[in-house]
Structures are given as structure tokens and as C-alpha cells.
C-alpha positions in Angstrom: 14.6 13.0 -4.3 13.7 10.8 -7.2 14.7 7.2 -7.6 13.5 3.8 -8.6 14.6 0.7 -10.4 14.3 0.6 -14.1 13.0 -2.2 -16.3 9.6 -3.7 -17.2 6.6 -3.5 -14.9 5.9 -6.2 -12.4 4.0 -8.3 -14.8 4.8 -10.4 -16.7 7.9 -11.6 -14.8 7.7 -10.5 -11.1 8.0 -13.9 -9.5 7.8 -17.5 -10.8 4.3 -18.7 -10.8 2.5 -15.3 -10.8 -0.3 -15.4 -13.4 0.6 -13.2 -16.3 -3.0 -12.3 -17.4 -5.0 -12.9 -14.3 -8.4 -12.3 -12.7 -9.0 -11.4 -9.1 -9.9 -15.0 -8.2 -6.8 -16.4 -9.8 -4.7 -13.8 -8.0 -6.2 -14.7 -4.7 -5.5 -18.4 -5.4 -2.0 -17.5 -6.3 -1.5 -15.6 -3.0 -3.0 -18.5 -1.0 -0.8 -21.1 -2.7 2.4 -19.2 -1.8 1.9 -20.8 1.7 0.8 -24.2 0.8 1.9 -25.9 4.0 0.2 -23.5 6.4 -2.8 -23.3 4.1 -3.3 -27.1 4.1 -2.8 -27.3 7.9 -5.3 -24.5 8.5 -7.8 -26.2 6.2 -7.3 -29.6 7.9 -7.5 -28.2 11.4 -10.5 -26.2 10.4 -12.4 -29.2 9.1 -11.4 -31.3 12.2 -12.5 -28.6 14.6 -15.9 -28.1 13.1 -16.4 -31.9 12.7 -15.6 -32.3 16.3 -18.2 -29.6 17.1 -20.7 -31.3 14.7 -20.3 -34.6 16.7 -21.3 -33.0 20.0 -25.1 -33.0 19.3 -24.9 -36.7 18.3 -23.1 -37.6 21.5 -25.5 -35.5 23.6 -28.5 -37.2 21.9 -27.1 -40.7 22.4 -26.4 -39.8 26.0 -30.0 -38.9 26.5 -31.5 -41.9 24.7 -29.0 -44.5 26.1 -28.1 -43.1 29.5 -30.5 -40.5 30.8 -33.9 -41.9 29.8 -33.2 -45.5 30.7 -31.3 -44.3 33.9 -28.1 -46.1 32.8 -25.4 -44.4 34.8 -22.5 -46.1 33.0 -23.8 -45.2 29.6 -24.4 -41.6 30.7 -20.8 -41.4 32.0 -19.4 -42.8 28.8 -21.3 -40.4 26.5 -20.6 -37.5 28.9 -16.9 -38.4 28.6 -17.2 -38.4 24.8 -18.7 -34.9 24.9 -15.7 -33.8 27.1 -13.1 -35.4 24.8 -14.8 -33.8 21.8 -14.7 -30.4 23.5 -11.0 -30.6 24.5 -10.1 -31.8 21.0 -12.1 -29.0 19.4 -10.3 -26.4 21.6 -6.8 -27.8 20.8 -7.4 -28.1 17.0 -9.2 -24.7 16.9 -6.1 -23.1 18.5 -3.9 -24.7 15.8 -6.3 -23.7 13.1 -6.2 -20.1 14.3 -2.4 -20.1 14.5 -2.1 -21.4 10.9 -4.8 -19.0 9.6 -3.1 -16.0 11.2 0.1 -17.0 9.5 -1.8 -17.2 6.2 -3.3 -13.8 6.7 0.0 -12.1 7.4 1.7 -14.0 4.7 -0.8 -13.1 2.0 -0.9 -9.5 3.1 2.9 -9.3 3.2 3.3 -10.9 -0.2 0.8 -8.5 -1.7 2.6 -5.6 0.0 5.9 -6.8 -1.6 4.3 -6.8 -5.0 2.9 -3.3 -4.5 6.1 -1.9 -3.1 8.1 -3.5 -5.9 5.9 -2.1 -8.5 6.0 1.4 -6.9 9.8 1.1 -6.8 10.0 0.0 -10.5 7.8 2.9 -11.6 9.9 5.3 -9.4 9.5 8.9 -10.5 6.9 7.9 -13.1 4.4 6.8 -10.4 2.7 10.2 -10.0 2.1 10.2 -13.7 0.2 6.9 -13.6 -1.9 7.1 -10.4 -2.7 9.4 -7.5 -1.2 9.4 -4.0 -4.6 8.6 -2.6 -4.9 5.5 -4.8 -1.5 4.2 -3.7 -2.3 4.8 -0.1 -5.6 3.0 -0.4 -4.0 0.0 -2.1 -1.2 -0.4 0.3 -3.1 0.4 3.5 -6.5 -1.1 2.9 -6.6 -3.5 -0.1 -3.8 -5.8 1.0 -5.6 -6.2 4.4 -8.7 -7.4 2.7 -6.7 -10.0 0.8 -5.2 -11.3 4.1 -8.6 -11.5 5.7 -10.0 -13.5 2.8 -7.1 -16.0 2.9 -7.5 -16.3 6.7 -11.2 -17.0 6.4 -10.8 -20.0 4.1 -10.0 -22.4 7.0 -13.1 -21.6 8.9 -15.2 -21.5 5.7 -13.9 -24.9 4.7 -14.7 -26.3 8.1 -18.2 -24.9 7.9 -18.8 -26.5 4.5 -17.6 -29.9 5.7 -19.7 -29.7 8.9 -22.8 -28.7 7.0 -22.3 -31.7 4.7 -21.8 -34.0 7.6 -24.9 -32.7 9.5 -27.0 -32.9 6.4 -26.1 -36.5 5.7 -26.6 -37.5 9.4 -30.0 -35.8 9.4 -31.0 -37.3 6.0 -30.1 -40.9 7.2 -31.9 -40.4 10.6 -34.9 -38.6 9.2 -35.2 -38.1 5.5 -37.8 -35.3 5.9 -35.5 -33.3 8.2 -32.5 -34.0 6.0 -34.3 -32.9 2.9 -35.4 -29.7 4.7 -31.7 -29.0 5.4 -30.5 -29.9 2.0 -33.1 -27.6 0.4 -33.0 -24.8 2.9 -29.2 -24.3 3.1 -28.7 -23.7 -0.7 -31.6 -21.3 -0.8 -30.2 -19.3 2.1 -26.7 -19.3 0.4 -28.2 -18.1 -2.9 -30.1 -15.3 -1.2 -27.0 -14.2 0.6 -24.9 -14.4 -2.6 -27.3 -12.0 -4.3 -27.1 -9.5 -1.5 -23.4 -9.8 -1.4 -23.2 -8.9 -5.2 -25.2 -5.8 -4.4 -22.9 -5.0 -1.6 -19.9 -5.6 -3.9 -21.1 -2.9 -6.3 -21.8 -0.4 -3.5 -18.4 -1.1 -1.9 -16.6 -0.4 -5.2 -18.4 2.9 -5.6 -17.5 3.9 -2.0 -13.9 2.9 -2.7 -13.7 5.2 -5.7 -15.2 8.1 -3.8 -12.8 7.5 -0.8 -9.8 7.5 -3.2 -10.9 10.8 -4.8 -11.4 12.3 -1.4 -8.0 11.2 -0.3 -6.5 12.7 -3.4 -8.2 16.0 -2.6 -7.1 16.0 1.0 -3.5 15.4 -0.1 -3.7 18.2 -2.6 -5.1 20.6 0.0 -2.4 19.7 2.5 0.4 20.1 0.0 -0.9 23.5 -1.2 -2.2 24.8 2.2 0.2 27.7 2.3 -0.5 28.7 -1.3 -4.3 28.4 -0.6 -4.0 30.7 2.4 -2.0 33.1 0.4 -4.5 33.5 -2.4 -7.6 33.2 -0.2 -8.6 29.9 -1.6 -8.8 28.0 1.8 -12.5 28.5 2.2 -13.3 27.5 -1.4 -11.4 24.2 -1.0 -12.9 23.8 2.4 -16.4 23.8 0.9 -15.3 21.5 -1.8 -13.8 19.0 0.7 -17.0 19.2 2.8 -19.2 18.5 -0.2 -17.0 15.5 -1.3 -16.9 14.3 2.3 -20.7 14.4 2.5 -20.9 12.4 -0.8 -18.6 9.8 0.7 -20.7 9.7 3.8 -23.9 9.2 1.8 -22.2 6.4 -0.1 -21.1 4.9 3.2 -24.7 5.0 4.4 -25.8 3.1 1.3 -23.1 0.5 2.0 -24.2 0.3 5.7 -27.8 -0.3 4.6 -26.7 -3.2 2.5 -24.6 -4.6 5.4 -27.6 -4.2 7.7 -29.9 -6.1 5.3 -27.3 -8.9 5.1 -27.0 -9.0 8.9 -30.8 -9.1 9.3 -31.2 -11.9 6.8 -28.2 -13.7 8.2 -30.3 -14.1 11.4 -33.8 -14.4 9.9 -33.2 -17.1 7.2 -31.2 -19.6 9.3 -33.6 -18.9 12.3 -36.6 -19.7 10.1 -34.9 -22.9 9.0 -34.2 -23.7 12.7 -37.9 -23.2 13.7 -39.0 -25.5 10.8 -36.6 -28.2 11.8 -37.6 -28.1 15.5 -41.3 -28.1 14.7 -41.1 -31.1 12.3 -38.8 -33.0 14.7 -41.2 -32.4 17.6 -44.0 -33.8 15.5 -42.0 -36.9 14.7 -41.2 -37.5 18.4 -44.9 -37.2 19.3 -45.8 -39.8 16.7 -43.0 -42.2 17.8 -40.9 -41.9 14.6 -38.0 -40.1 16.3 -36.4 -40.6 19.7 -36.3 -37.7 22.1 -32.5 -37.7 22.2 -32.3 -37.4 18.5 -34.7 -34.4 18.6 -32.3 -32.7 21.0 -29.5 -33.6 18.5 -31.6 -32.1 15.6 -32.2 -29.0 17.6 -28.4 -28.8 18.3 -27.7 -29.2 14.6 -30.2 -26.5 13.8 -28.3 -24.0 16.0 -25.0 -25.4 14.8 -26.0 -25.0 11.1 -27.1 -21.4 11.8 -23.6 -20.6 13.1 -21.9 -22.4 10.2 -24.1 -20.6 7.7 -23.1 -17.3 9.3 -19.5 -18.4 9.0 -19.9 -19.2 5.3 -21.6 -15.8 4.8 -18.7 -14.1 6.5 -16.3 -16.0 4.3 -18.3 -14.9 1.2 -18.3 -11.3 2.4 -14.5 -11.4 2.9 -14.0 -12.9 -0.6 -16.2 -10.2 -2.1 -14.2 -7.5 -0.4 -11.0 -9.3 -1.5 -12.2 -9.5 -5.1 -12.6 -5.7 -5.2 -9.2 -5.2 -3.5 -7.5 -7.7 -5.8 -8.9 -5.9 -8.9 -7.5 -2.6 -7.6 -4.1 -4.2 -6.9 -4.0 -5.9 -10.3 -4.8 -2.6 -12.0 -1.9 -1.0 -10.1 0.4 -4.0 -10.9 -0.5 -3.6 -14.6 0.9 -0.1 -14.8 3.9 0.0 -17.2 6.9 2.3 -17.1 7.1 4.5 -20.2 10.9 4.9 -19.9 12.3 1.6 -21.2 15.8 0.8 -20.0 18.6 0.6 -22.5 21.0 -2.3 -22.7 24.4 -0.6 -22.9 26.4 -0.3 -19.6 27.5 3.2 -18.6 31.3 2.9 -18.1 32.3 4.2 -14.7 35.7 5.3 -15.9 34.1 7.9 -18.2 33.1 11.3 -16.7 29.5 12.1 -17.6 29.3 14.9 -20.2 25.6 15.7 -20.4 24.1 17.8 -23.2 20.4 18.5 -23.9 20.1 19.0 -27.7 16.6 20.4 -27.5 17.6 23.3 -25.3 21.3 23.5 -26.1 22.2 23.1 -22.4 25.6 21.6 -21.8 26.7 20.5 -18.3 30.5 20.7 -17.9 32.0 18.0 -15.7 33.3 18.9 -12.3 31.7 22.3 -12.1 28.9 24.0 -10.1 26.5 25.0 -12.8 23.5 27.2 -12.3 20.6 27.2 -14.7 18.1 30.1 -14.7 14.8 29.5 -16.5 12.3 32.2 -17.2 9.5 29.6 -16.7 9.3 27.3 -13.7 8.1 24.4 -15.9 11.3 24.6 -18.0 13.4 23.9 -14.9 11.6 20.6 -14.1 11.6 19.6 -17.8 15.3 20.1 -18.2 16.0 18.3 -14.9 13.9 15.3 -16.1 15.8 15.1 -19.3 19.2 15.4 -17.6 18.3 12.7 -15.1 16.7 10.4 -17.7 13.2 10.8 -16.2 11.7 12.0 -19.5 12.1 11.5 -23.2 13.9 12.7 -25.2 16.7 12.2 -22.8 19.9 14.2 -22.7 23.1 12.9 -24.3 26.2 11.6 -22.8 28.7 12.6 -25.5 26.9 11.6 -28.6 24.8 8.8 -27.1 21.3 9.3 -25.6 21.0 8.3 -21.9 18.1 6.2 -22.9 20.5 3.8 -24.6 22.2 3.0 -21.3 20.9 0.8 -18.6 18.6 2.9 -16.4 20.1 1.5 -13.1 23.5 2.8 -14.2 22.1 6.2 -14.9 20.3 6.3 -11.6 23.5 5.3 -9.8 25.4 8.2 -11.2 22.8 10.9 -11.7 20.6 12.1 -8.8 17.8 14.6 -9.2 16.6 16.2 -5.9 13.6 18.4 -5.7 11.4 19.8 -3.0 8.8 17.0 -3.4 11.0 14.5 -1.6 9.8 13.1 1.8 11.5 12.4 5.1 10.4 9.1 6.6 10.0 7.9 10.2 12.9 6.5 12.1 16.4 7.7 13.1 17.3 11.0 11.4 20.8 9.9 10.4 19.3 6.7 8.8 17.0 9.0 6.8 19.8 11.2 5.7 22.2 8.3 4.9 20.1 5.2 4.2 22.9 3.3 2.4 24.7 1.9 5.5 21.3 1.1 7.2 20.3 -1.1 4.2 23.4 -3.2 4.9 22.8 -3.4 8.6 25.5 -0.8 9.4 25.3 2.5 11.1 25.8 5.8 9.2 29.2 7.5 9.4 28.7 10.3 12.0 31.5 12.3 10.4 30.0 12.1 6.9 26.6 13.0 8.2 28.1 16.0 10.1 29.9 17.3 7.0 26.7 17.1 4.9 24.7 18.9 7.6 27.3 21.6 7.8 27.3 22.1 4.1 23.5 22.3 4.1 23.6 24.7 7.1 21.5 22.2 9.1 23.7 21.4 12.1 21.6 23.7 14.3 18.6 21.4 13.5 20.3 18.3 14.9 21.9 20.1 17.8 18.5 21.2 19.0 17.3 17.6 19.1 17.7 15.6 22.4 19.6 12.8 20.7 21.1 14.8 17.9 21.3 13.1 14.5 20.3 9.8 16.2 16.9 11.3 17.2 13.8 9.3 16.0 11.6 11.5 13.8 8.0 11.1 12.6 8.3 11.8 9.0 9.7 15.3 9.4 6.5 16.8 10.7 8.3 18.2 13.7 10.4 20.4 11.3 9.5 23.7 9.6 9.5 23.9 5.8 12.9 25.5 5.7 14.4 22.9 8.1 13.0 20.1 6.0 14.5 21.7 2.9 17.9 21.8 4.5 17.7 18.2 5.7 16.7 17.1 2.2 19.7 18.9 0.8 21.9 17.2 3.3 20.5 13.8 2.3 21.1 14.6 -1.4 24.7 15.6 -0.6 25.3 12.4 1.3 24.3 10.4 -1.7 27.5 11.6 -3.3 26.3 11.2 -6.8 28.7 11.9 -9.7 26.1 14.4 -11.1 23.8 16.1 -8.6 20.8 18.0 -10.0 19.1 20.3 -7.5 15.8 22.1 -8.2 15.3 25.3 -6.1 17.2 23.9 -3.1 17.1 27.1 -1.1 13.8 28.8 -2.0 12.3 28.2 1.5 15.4 29.7 3.3 16.0 33.1 4.7 18.8 35.2 3.1 21.6 34.5 5.8 21.0 30.8 5.8 20.8 30.8 2.0 24.2 32.6 1.9 25.8 30.0 4.1 24.5 27.2 1.9 25.7 29.0 -1.3 29.2 29.4 0.1 29.5 25.8 1.3 27.8 23.9 -1.6 30.6 24.4 -4.0 33.3 23.4 -1.5 31.4 20.2 -0.5 30.9 19.2 -4.1 34.4 20.2 -5.3 35.4 18.0 -8.2 31.9 16.7 -8.7 29.3 17.9 -11.2 26.4 19.9 -9.7 23.6 21.5 -11.5 21.4 23.9 -9.6 18.1 25.2 -11.1 17.5 28.5 -9.3 16.8 32.2 -9.7 18.3 33.2 -6.4 21.0 35.8 -6.9 22.7 34.7 -3.6 23.1 31.2 -5.0 23.9 32.4 -8.5 26.8 34.6 -7.3 28.6 31.5 -5.9 28.3 29.2 -9.0 31.1 28.5 -11.4 29.0 29.1 -14.5 25.4 30.2 -15.2 23.2 29.4 -18.2 20.1 31.4 -18.9 17.2 29.4 -20.5 14.5 31.4 -22.2 11.4 29.8 -23.8 13.1 26.4 -23.4 16.4 27.4 -25.1 19.8 28.3 -23.7 20.3 31.9 -24.9 23.1 33.2 -22.7 25.8 31.9 -20.4 28.7 33.2 -18.3 29.1 34.2 -14.7 26.3 35.9 -12.7 27.8 39.4 -12.9 28.2 39.3 -16.6 24.7 38.0 -17.2 23.2 40.8 -15.2 23.9 43.0 -18.2 21.5 40.8 -20.1 18.1 42.5 -19.7 15.9 39.4 -19.8 18.1 37.6 -17.3 18.1 40.6 -15.0 14.3 40.7 -15.1 14.0 37.1 -14.0 16.6 37.5 -11.2 15.1 40.8 -10.1 11.7 39.1 -9.7 13.3 36.8 -7.2 14.8 39.8 -5.3 11.4 41.6 -5.3 9.7 38.4 -4.0 
């Protein structure tokens, strides 16, 4: 079942403050500033937490020099108490930092998800024309998570930067040689890691593209599995999937190699700096230029700086992943609908009188009309025109549907095909989602009538909780059962004009006969257009139009059109099949 809101794409006016022409960095900044309060709190708590941690080596060193070495018990107790207070303060502030950071992560991911879902909704039925299913799944399932992780990591990263600055100044004042070693060594390590992260960035982007292509292939295989088995193509596509999967694996190994190099240097480079600091500090202690307690403090700072450099590296890695993810999301948000909405309202008091001038097809109001096309593609093309999903659109009277507001057309014309999906949740909520959107429960009587018309009551009666049963996306139903449930959902929408594309092609003859008899009764007084070649369904329609090579060439009832040779050939193919 097709749907979606009309209008311009998400940019340039999705939400006040969204950058119109933006880069991944600006987009990340915009996401972060949507939660200024928690972002500021997380940053402040992150800085306070790491500063408290940075003061611990100083307190330990002073406790050694002023309490332990001179055997001053009171001074030792005082500085031991300072270490205890700093530890408790660090634990409390760290808890608050993590709480605020988690709120930032979920907030950024949720805001990005809102933008993606809104864009997908605005594109509606045009979405498959612009991008693949695999790309949409990757954006919504993976990329938004990378954005959230990057926003969350800013608090710890900010604290790491502040603590490194504090430790560097302290060491520079205490021993300029050690301070200079830190001030030179830290930027060199950061630059080395940045170069490796850029390499990782490129490899991750290539892996992301291959993963998206593999996801597309898997979706295509799953959708066409029955056809592939029927024509013997299952093995061919199996080999193709294996080859593409191995290519993804090889690309993943390359990414893992870059990650391993970064992990190795993340330990080696700070460790080398630590050894140099300890060696120089020990030399200064031996020459009397540095007190033993301060050497302990310097050693503590060397370990501490190693940890904080690792935290900064992690933050840079998260930002790198987020930059790739943001670029993907921005590319998706930049998609534009090709069907621009008109400005004229579609008056509710006027019955829709649809006419497609290209084919000559006219839809009489209030009737059950069948359209038989000699080519499958013509059925979808005509349905798209009648539902205003393609240009040139059909006419309402003398006015093209494209002149009217698209939301008005969507409200009154519904196109239902076999590509519609059932979602997870209560079955009756999936069949009649309108009341659930308002917080109400579906009308059991209305759901029952639609199920009866679609010959689907046996499906719900076999479920333990009936129509209230929780389902997992319809995977527990057969293809024919899913088709009947989709038909029931389309009937419950109660659109003024309902356009059905092959609504019974997966049903057996007795079930199809029940649907054919009940469809017209259920839709009595409403306009229904059925694109089909089924003689069972055609025999119960008020009027039949035969479309050949894209043109309406004959019309009448089913029995009369059987005298038309070309029509009889198309219908007999259905009988033979």
C-alpha cells in the first residue's frame, strides 16, 4: 500500500535551525546543539571528572614528600583524605557525566532517526526510485547510531583535553624538561593517530558501500526467491551472493588491519612517551633536582596521559565514523521528490471522476471497474497515474490531479499493490492503524467485516488471540494469507477511490471466488479499480476495460469482451497458468 506526505524534501525547511547547505561537521554540531542543556552538563561534568582524576597524582606525590618521607602522620592523613575526597568526587561527577552523555547519545540518534523517517515519509512511493532498500536500512539502523556515539563521546573527549592541558602545565612548571617532553610528544602522537584515522575513514567508506550493495542483493534474492527457484536461478544467485560476500569480507579484513594498526600504536606511542618521562624524572631525582614524591606524581601523570590520549583517539575514531555516517544521511536527506504538490484544494463534496487521457481510461464513480492489460507494466503505469504517483497524472474532470494538493489526493485515492508490508505489533493495529495513531483501539466490528470481505477470517480465527495477536512482520503467514490481510487493510482504509493491483493472484480458485463475490458488496457506492486478468474476479465486476499497448481499446462486461480475440487471449493465459 502506497502512501506518504507530499511537498518539498526535508531540506531546506525541515526544522528551524537545520543548516540548508551543510557539511557532515556542521550537521553533527547541529545535532549536538539540539540538546544544549545536557550537552553543557555532560561537558562540565566530564571536565570536572578528569580534573579530579588529574589531581590525584599531585596529592599522592605531596603525601609522599610531606607525610611519608618525613614520617609526619598528620600530613599523611591529610593528603590521604584529599585522595579519598578526590576519588569520591570523581565517582559522583563521572556518574552524572555518563547520565548526561547517554541522554545526548539517544537524543542525537533519535533526532537523526526523525529526520530520516520524515524524509522517507515525504518521498513516499518515490523512495524506491531514488535509493535502494539496503541503503535505507543501513542509514536507519547503523549510521544514526554512529552519530549518537560521537555526540556521547564529546564529554569524555573534552575532559581528556582539559586534563592533558592541566597535566602539561603542572609538569612544565615543576620541571620544564618533562613538561616540554609532554607538550611535544602529545601533539606528535595525536597527529600520527589522525593520519591513521584518515586511512581508516577511507577504508570504512569503501566497506560501507560494499555492505550496502550486498544488502540490496540479499533483499532482491529474498523478494524473488520463489521465482528464482522456479526458473532454476537459485544456484546462480547463490554464487553471486557468495562472491560479493567474500568481497565484503576482504574489505572488512582491510578495515580490521587499519584498526589493529591504530590499536597497536595507541599503546606503543603513549607507552614510549611514558618510558621517556619516567627515565628523565628518575635522572632528575638522582641529581636532586626533583623530589621523589613528584617523580611518583610524574609517573602517575604518564599513565594518566596514556589513558587520556587513548580517550582522545577513541573520540577521533567516533567522529570519523560519524562523519561518514553524516555524509550518508545528508545524501539521503538531499533527495527531492519529483512529484511537486499542487496548490488547489480537492473539494470533498465533488465525487472523483478520474480519466487518463494518454490511455483513454475513464473511471466511473461508484462502480467496481476491472482493467485488463496485455502487459504487466501497463497496469502499474496506469495505477500510478490514477493515484498521482507518476506524471502525467490523470484528470479529475478537466483538471490534472497534479494541480491539487497531494495530501488531498492521497486522502481520497489509495493504491494498494502486493509490495506492501505488514509490520510487527498487534494484527488489528496493522490492519486499521488509524485509531492506534490517536491512542484508540481499532473497531472490532469494522475489522471483522473487512476480514470477511477479504476471506481472511480463518487466518485470525487460527491465532490464539485472534485479531489482537502480536505478529512479527507477517513472517508467520503464507504468501496467500499475507495477500488477504493486505487486502483487508486496504478495505479498512475506506478510501473514496481504491485501486488494487492483482489483489488475488496468490489465492486458490475457491478463495478467489469468495473475495470476488464479497468485494463489490463491501465497496458498494464507492469507486474501486481492480487491475487483474483473473476471469473469476472479472466475472463479478460492474465494468471491464481492456488496455492493449497502453490504450483502452474495448470495454463492457466480461462475457461480452470474451468475444474480443485479444482480450480472450490475455484472460486464457491466466486460466492456463
